[in-house]
C-alpha positions in Angstrom: 7.8 59.4 2.0 8.4 60.4 5.6 4.9 59.4 6.3 5.3 56.2 4.6 8.3 55.5 6.9 6.1 56.3 10.1 3.3 54.1 9.1 5.7 51.2 8.6 7.5 51.8 11.8 4.2 51.9 13.6 3.0 48.6 11.8 6.2 46.9 12.7 6.0 47.8 16.3 2.4 46.5 16.5 3.4 43.3 15.1 6.3 42.9 17.7 3.9 43.9 20.4 1.4 41.4 19.5 3.9 38.6 18.9 5.2 37.9 22.4 3.8 34.4 22.6 0.6 32.9 23.5 -2.0 35.0 25.1 -2.4 34.5 29.2 -5.0 32.2 30.4 -8.0 34.1 31.7 -8.7 34.0 35.4 -11.8 32.1 36.6 -14.9 34.0 36.8 -15.3 35.4 40.5 -18.3 34.2 42.7 -21.3 36.2 41.9 -22.0 38.7 44.7 -24.4 37.7 47.1 -27.0 40.2 46.0 -26.7 38.8 42.5 -27.3 35.2 43.9 -30.3 36.6 45.9 -32.0 38.4 42.8 -31.5 35.2 40.7 -33.5 33.4 43.6 -36.2 36.1 43.9 -36.4 36.1 40.0 -37.6 32.4 40.2 -40.3 33.1 42.6 -41.5 36.1 41.0 -41.4 34.3 37.4 -44.2 32.0 38.8 -46.3 34.9 39.9 -45.7 36.7 36.5 -47.1 33.7 34.7 -50.4 34.6 36.9 -50.5 38.2 35.4 -48.6 40.0 38.0 -46.3 42.8 37.0 -43.2 43.5 39.0 -42.2 46.8 40.0 -39.0 48.4 38.5 -36.9 48.3 41.8 -35.4 45.7 43.8 -34.7 46.8 47.3 -31.7 45.1 49.4 -30.2 45.5 52.6 -29.2 43.3 55.8 -31.6 42.1 58.2 -30.9 40.5 61.6 -32.9 38.2 64.0 -35.2 40.6 66.1 -34.4 43.6 63.9 -36.8 43.7 60.9 -36.3 45.9 58.1 -39.4 48.1 57.0 -40.4 49.6 53.6 -43.1 52.1 52.9 -45.3 51.6 49.8 -48.3 53.2 48.3 -51.0 50.7 47.3 -54.2 51.1 45.4 -57.5 50.2 46.4 -58.9 46.7 44.7 -55.2 46.0 43.5 -53.6 42.6 44.2 -49.9 42.7 45.7 -47.4 40.1 46.4 -44.5 41.1 48.4 -41.3 38.8 48.0 -38.0 38.6 49.8 -34.9 36.2 49.3 -32.2 35.6 51.7 -29.4 33.1 52.2 -31.0 29.6 51.8 -29.7 28.7 55.2 -32.4 31.2 57.1 -35.1 28.8 57.6 -37.7 31.3 59.1 -37.7 34.3 56.7 -41.1 36.3 56.8 -42.9 39.0 55.1 -45.5 40.9 56.9 -48.0 43.6 55.3 -49.3 46.2 57.5 -52.1 48.7 56.5 -52.3 52.5 56.6 -53.7 52.2 60.2 -50.4 50.1 61.3 -52.2 46.8 61.9 -50.8 43.7 60.2 -53.0 42.5 57.3 -54.1 38.9 56.6 -52.2 37.7 54.0 -51.8 34.5 51.8 -48.1 33.2 52.4 -45.4 31.6 50.7 -42.2 30.3 52.8 -39.4 28.2 52.3 -35.9 28.3 53.4 -34.3 31.8 52.4 -37.6 32.9 50.5 -40.9 34.3 51.7 -43.7 36.2 50.2 -47.1 37.8 51.2 -49.9 38.2 49.1 -52.8 40.9 49.7 -55.5 42.8 48.2 -55.5 46.6 49.1 -58.9 47.6 50.9 -57.8 51.2 50.7 -55.6 53.5 48.8 -52.7 54.6 50.8 -49.4 54.2 52.4 -48.8 50.5 53.5 -45.6 49.2 55.5 -43.8 45.9 54.5 -41.7 44.3 57.1 -38.9 41.7 56.3 -37.7 39.6 59.0 -36.0 36.4 60.3 -36.2 34.9 63.7 -33.0 32.9 63.7 -29.6 32.6 62.3 -26.9 35.3 61.7 -27.5 38.7 60.0 -27.9 38.2 56.4 -28.5 40.2 53.1 -31.7 40.1 51.6 -33.5 41.4 48.3 -37.2 42.5 48.0 -39.5 43.1 45.2 -43.3 43.5 44.8 -45.8 42.7 42.2 -49.0 43.8 41.6 -52.2 43.2 39.1 
């Protein structure tokens, strides 16, 4: 009998707690984080390459880049594989650039894609080894960037 009273009191308290009027209006969604916006732009670019048989690496790198202070990334590439290195920045950055350096430290000739806030470089590795990728901008304020590479 006592347990039945406790259960009835709990149910009554619950009904009162939820009967306090209409629920509050949800707040508007916050603006997406800059990196989320950049990842979406990067996804659009890499999606086209995926249609050509390229597979994206599991990881997306991000950071800040300032004019005259490029960011560098070391990657291991395999001879004969084709690679695309893609970076997304603020669309107001008109001159982003991705440069690929071989194991000897010299810049490699690459197919390039560039538009405001997006840059990509495509290469075929001539030797297996450690390569270096440089993401840079020549003008504008410091900006966040996202970077990914694809292979085939």
